C-alpha positions as CSV (number, residue, x, y, z in Angstrom):
1,X,65.6,164.2,176.4
2,X,64.5,162.5,173.2
3,X,64.4,164.6,170.3
4,X,61.6,164.0,167.8
5,X,62.0,165.2,164.1
6,X,59.0,167.3,162.9
7,X,56.9,165.4,160.3
8,X,57.4,168.3,157.7
9,X,61.3,167.7,158.0
10,X,60.7,164.1,157.1
11,X,58.6,164.9,154.1
12,X,61.1,167.5,152.9
13,X,63.8,165.1,153.2
14,X,62.0,162.2,151.4
15,X,61.1,164.7,148.6
16,X,64.7,165.7,148.0
17,X,65.6,162.0,147.9
18,X,63.0,161.1,145.6
19,X,64.4,160.6,142.0
20,X,63.0,162.9,139.5
21,X,60.8,161.1,137.0
22,X,62.2,161.1,133.4
23,X,60.1,162.4,130.6
24,X,59.6,160.9,127.1
25,X,57.9,162.4,124.2
26,X,56.6,159.8,121.7
27,X,55.4,161.4,118.4
28,X,52.7,159.6,116.2
29,X,51.4,157.7,119.3
30,X,47.8,157.8,118.7
31,X,47.6,154.3,117.3
32,X,49.7,151.0,116.8
33,X,53.3,150.9,117.4
34,X,53.5,154.5,118.9
35,X,50.6,153.9,121.5
36,X,52.2,150.6,122.5
37,X,55.7,152.5,123.1
38,X,54.0,155.1,125.1
39,X,52.3,152.5,127.3
40,X,55.5,150.6,127.9
41,X,57.5,153.9,128.9
42,X,54.7,154.7,131.2
43,X,55.0,151.2,132.8
44,X,58.8,151.9,133.2
45,X,58.3,155.0,135.1
46,X,58.4,157.6,132.6
47,X,56.2,160.7,132.4
48,X,55.0,160.3,128.8
49,X,53.7,162.9,126.6
50,X,52.2,161.7,123.3
51,X,51.5,163.7,119.9
52,X,49.5,163.3,116.8
53,X,47.3,165.3,114.5
54,X,43.9,163.8,115.7
55,X,42.5,165.2,119.0
56,X,39.9,162.6,119.2
57,X,42.5,159.7,118.7
58,X,44.9,161.3,121.1
59,X,42.5,161.9,123.8
60,X,41.1,158.5,123.4
61,X,44.5,156.7,123.8
62,X,45.0,158.8,126.9
63,X,41.9,157.6,128.4
64,X,42.6,154.0,127.4
65,X,45.9,154.3,129.1
66,X,44.1,155.6,132.2
67,X,45.8,159.0,132.3
68,X,49.3,157.8,132.4
69,X,50.2,159.9,129.1
70,X,49.3,163.4,128.4
71,X,48.3,164.1,124.9
72,X,49.3,167.4,122.8
73,X,48.1,167.8,119.3
74,X,50.8,168.3,116.7
75,X,51.2,168.3,112.9
76,X,54.8,168.0,112.6
77,X,54.8,168.8,108.8
78,X,53.8,172.6,109.6
79,X,56.3,175.2,110.2
80,X,57.4,175.6,113.9
81,X,55.2,172.5,115.1
82,X,58.1,170.5,116.3
83,X,59.7,173.5,118.4
84,X,56.2,174.1,119.7
85,X,55.6,170.7,120.6
86,X,59.0,170.3,122.4
87,X,58.3,173.6,124.3
88,X,54.8,172.4,125.4
89,X,56.3,169.0,126.5
90,X,58.8,170.8,128.7
91,X,56.2,173.2,130.3
92,X,53.7,170.4,130.9
93,X,56.0,167.7,132.1
94,X,59.1,169.7,133.6
95,X,61.7,168.5,131.2
96,X,62.5,166.1,128.2
97,X,64.9,163.1,128.6
98,X,63.8,160.9,125.5
99,X,62.4,161.5,122.1
100,X,60.9,158.8,120.2
101,X,60.3,159.9,116.5
102,X,57.6,157.3,115.6
103,X,55.2,159.8,113.5
104,X,55.0,158.4,109.9
105,X,52.7,157.6,107.1
106,X,52.9,154.5,104.8
107,X,53.1,154.8,101.1
108,X,52.7,152.0,98.5
109,X,52.8,152.8,94.8
110,X,55.0,152.2,91.6
111,X,58.2,154.1,91.7
112,X,58.1,155.7,88.2
113,X,54.5,156.7,88.4
114,X,54.4,158.1,91.9
115,X,53.2,161.8,91.8
116,X,55.4,164.6,93.2
117,X,52.9,165.4,95.9
118,X,53.0,162.1,97.3
119,X,56.7,162.1,97.4
120,X,56.7,165.4,99.3
121,X,54.0,164.2,101.6
122,X,55.9,161.1,102.7
123,X,59.1,162.9,103.2
124,X,57.5,165.8,105.0
125,X,55.9,163.5,107.6
126,X,58.6,160.5,107.8
127,X,61.7,162.5,107.2
128,X,61.3,166.2,107.7
129,X,58.9,166.4,110.6
130,X,61.4,163.8,112.4
131,X,64.4,165.7,111.5
132,X,62.7,168.9,113.0
133,X,61.8,167.0,116.1
134,X,65.2,165.6,116.6
135,X,66.7,169.3,116.1
136,X,64.3,170.8,118.5
137,X,64.6,168.0,121.3
138,X,68.6,168.0,120.8
139,X,68.6,171.7,121.3
140,X,66.4,171.5,124.5
141,X,68.7,168.6,125.8
142,X,71.9,170.6,125.2
143,X,70.6,173.6,126.9
144,X,69.7,171.5,129.9
145,X,73.3,169.8,129.9
146,X,72.0,166.4,131.1
147,X,72.1,164.7,127.8
148,X,69.3,162.6,126.5
149,X,68.2,159.7,124.2
150,X,66.7,160.0,120.8
151,X,65.2,157.1,119.2
152,X,64.2,157.2,115.4
153,X,61.6,154.4,114.4
154,X,62.8,153.4,110.8
155,X,61.9,150.1,109.2
156,X,63.3,147.0,107.7
157,X,62.7,148.8,104.5
158,X,65.5,151.2,105.3
159,X,67.9,148.4,104.6
160,X,66.0,146.2,101.8
161,X,64.2,146.7,98.7
162,X,60.5,145.8,98.3
163,X,58.6,146.6,95.0
164,X,56.1,149.7,95.3
165,X,57.7,150.6,98.7
166,X,60.6,152.7,97.1
167,X,59.5,156.1,98.3
168,X,58.7,154.8,101.7
169,X,61.8,153.1,101.9
170,X,63.8,156.2,100.8
171,X,62.1,158.2,103.7
172,X,63.1,155.8,106.2
173,X,66.5,155.2,104.7
174,X,67.2,159.0,105.2
175,X,66.4,158.8,108.9
176,X,68.8,155.7,109.1
177,X,71.5,157.8,107.7
178,X,70.7,160.7,110.0
179,X,70.6,158.5,112.9
180,X,74.5,157.5,112.7
181,X,75.5,161.1,111.6
182,X,73.4,162.7,114.5
183,X,74.9,160.1,117.1
184,X,78.6,161.2,116.3
185,X,77.7,165.0,116.1
186,X,75.5,164.9,119.3
187,X,77.9,162.6,121.4
188,X,79.8,165.6,122.9
189,X,76.5,166.7,124.6
190,X,75.7,163.2,126.0
191,X,72.8,162.9,123.5
192,X,72.6,159.2,122.4
193,X,70.8,158.7,118.8
194,X,69.6,155.4,118.0
195,X,67.2,153.7,115.4
196,X,64.7,150.8,115.9
197,X,64.0,149.3,112.6
198,X,60.7,147.2,112.7
199,X,59.6,144.5,110.3
200,X,56.1,143.5,109.6
201,X,54.3,144.2,112.8
202,X,50.7,143.4,113.8
203,X,49.1,146.8,113.8
204,X,45.7,148.1,112.6
205,X,47.5,149.1,109.3
206,X,48.6,145.6,108.9
207,X,45.1,144.1,109.7
208,X,43.6,146.5,107.3
209,X,46.1,145.4,104.6
210,X,45.7,141.6,105.3
211,X,41.8,141.9,105.3
212,X,42.3,143.4,101.6
213,X,44.0,140.4,100.2
214,X,42.3,137.6,98.1
215,X,43.2,135.0,100.8
216,X,44.1,136.6,104.1
217,X,44.9,133.2,105.8
218,X,47.3,132.2,103.0
219,X,48.8,135.7,102.9
220,X,49.4,135.6,106.7
221,X,51.2,132.1,106.4
222,X,53.3,133.2,103.5
223,X,54.4,136.4,105.3
224,X,55.2,134.6,108.6
225,X,56.9,131.8,106.6
226,X,59.4,134.4,105.1
227,X,60.6,135.4,108.7
228,X,63.2,133.2,110.4
229,X,61.5,133.3,113.8
230,X,58.1,132.3,112.0
231,X,56.0,135.1,113.0
232,X,55.3,138.8,112.4
233,X,56.2,141.3,115.3
234,X,53.7,142.5,118.0
235,X,53.9,146.2,119.1
236,X,55.0,145.0,122.2
237,X,58.3,143.6,120.7
238,X,59.3,147.0,119.1
239,X,58.3,148.8,122.6
240,X,60.5,146.7,124.4
241,X,63.5,147.5,122.0
242,X,62.5,151.3,122.5
243,X,62.4,150.9,126.3
244,X,65.8,149.4,126.3
245,X,67.4,152.2,124.4
246,X,65.8,154.8,126.4
247,X,66.9,153.1,129.7
248,X,70.3,153.8,131.5
249,X,71.4,150.1,130.6
250,X,72.0,151.4,126.9
251,X,74.2,154.4,128.2
252,X,77.0,153.4,126.1
253,X,75.1,152.7,122.9
254,X,74.8,155.3,120.2
255,X,74.7,155.5,116.5
256,X,73.1,151.9,116.4
257,X,70.1,150.6,114.5
258,X,68.4,147.6,116.4
259,X,66.4,145.4,113.9
260,X,63.0,144.1,115.4
261,X,62.1,141.9,112.3
262,X,62.6,138.2,113.4
263,X,65.9,137.9,111.6
264,X,64.2,139.0,108.2
265,X,67.2,141.2,107.2
266,X,69.8,138.7,108.2
267,X,68.9,136.3,105.7
């Protein structure tokens, strides 16, 4: 007699065999590099949650990415916001495997004349908010016991000096130092901590800055000419580096800072 397996048993077996989708949280993902990172991780099979301060921009990105990401509004400078964001991510997506600390603001101004409130604002977003996210995500990964990957988006300016960028550089330099220290401290929990350090990148912020120059074409040629590879980065270049560090292929990499700057800091 021929035995037939009920369809429900086949479905149950296939469900048990199917690998669980990994979950990534990308902060500051409502424009530019953050949006590209979210899109790339979604392409790579992650369940992706993005955050930002603007509901309008966040929901627009979710629509533009055709529902492949989910948006949670968060102002990471507010007390408890990072913990709440991580908790909401876990409830919404079922876990947390990767945190991309991308939320940041720019700051340009002469160091000796920068007001205290501007210093605080820059550090609250670029440094303190990222630290709080790292802590909240790290605790969640430790409690789950499966490890994870935390990727801090820093900058070439964490390693070099540029006039009028000192406060921004300091905020990103702090995150670079935190990356190496956290990598060692969290290694026993199999939580990897790395940094990606973009150079000049073709984002809306860059386009706005370029358009403000007296001769945008000449400025663009000058900027590209200072880079060994002869061009500024595209957001996809940065996203590719993040995708690698988030992947199993980078399982033995922690405490590293990956420059995505066309060789600029290597000069």
